[in-house]
Structures are given as C-alpha cells and as structure tokens.
Steps between C-alpha positions, in 0.01 A plus 500: 500500500640846401601750773227763558578856386416813707209667321682826484802358334320328210454819292833634393394807295227624278569501123423843341490450126264622224302168505479512888370855484224400242399198707479713811189660361345147484583435864815284417839570662829336423763409753830331515486228760719229661560211278388238757176690577172342389171668408353453851799676662500778237119572563556510874797737477330744275186493713689571817757741350251726300175438697302389190292194407668278221271317260765313291874447476685405180862413511783439253865425515713725285816343349829676555647678207845410349769757586833527332803520726871527415555383149267261349372335825139544600323466822129514596344750727293327764139389443221683693131466565226748401154517640198673356258560780127575416319689775120492581304769333524828682844430665810698387858525599596852542872437449434475125268800448654796318784315347 
C-alpha cells in the first residue's frame, strides 16, 4: 500500500497557460501534482486548500522532453503529472481570476 501524502503537499503549483485560462471560464482548473498522487488525494487536496467542491478530476502523466547536453548526448527532463479539476457549478478559485 502506498504511503499517504499530506493533502497540502499534493498540489505543487497551478499551471497558467492559454488553455488553462480558457478552461477557467468553464470551471476547470489545471494543476501540477505529485506523481504518486491519485484522483482521490487530488480531490481532497483541492477541496481543503481552496475551500471549493470538486466534481471531477482528470489526470495525465506528461513525458519528459529530451534535452541536449555536452556534445551529442541527450538526457530526458523528468516526467510529471497534470490534473484537470472540474468544480461544481458556482464554485470558483480566486487565484486564477484576472490572469
């Protein structure tokens, strides 16, 4: 059984991109989360951290991109996990407003 994560350490940072800004008007917010976090832990972390009600959580693991180092050698940047959180109608996260 995996070790439990503290709810406030699950969400690493919000992702502010053009797509994330567009989805914000639909009540969907995008976060970078811990790789070992599951949907239940992400839902609990967002509800506790932002005092909102979460309706649905979608997660995806983003592959690391290849980076060129000295000469012709390449190395991959680390993979990371992204979560798209859909809130119940009427709830908003004020952190994203006015971006």
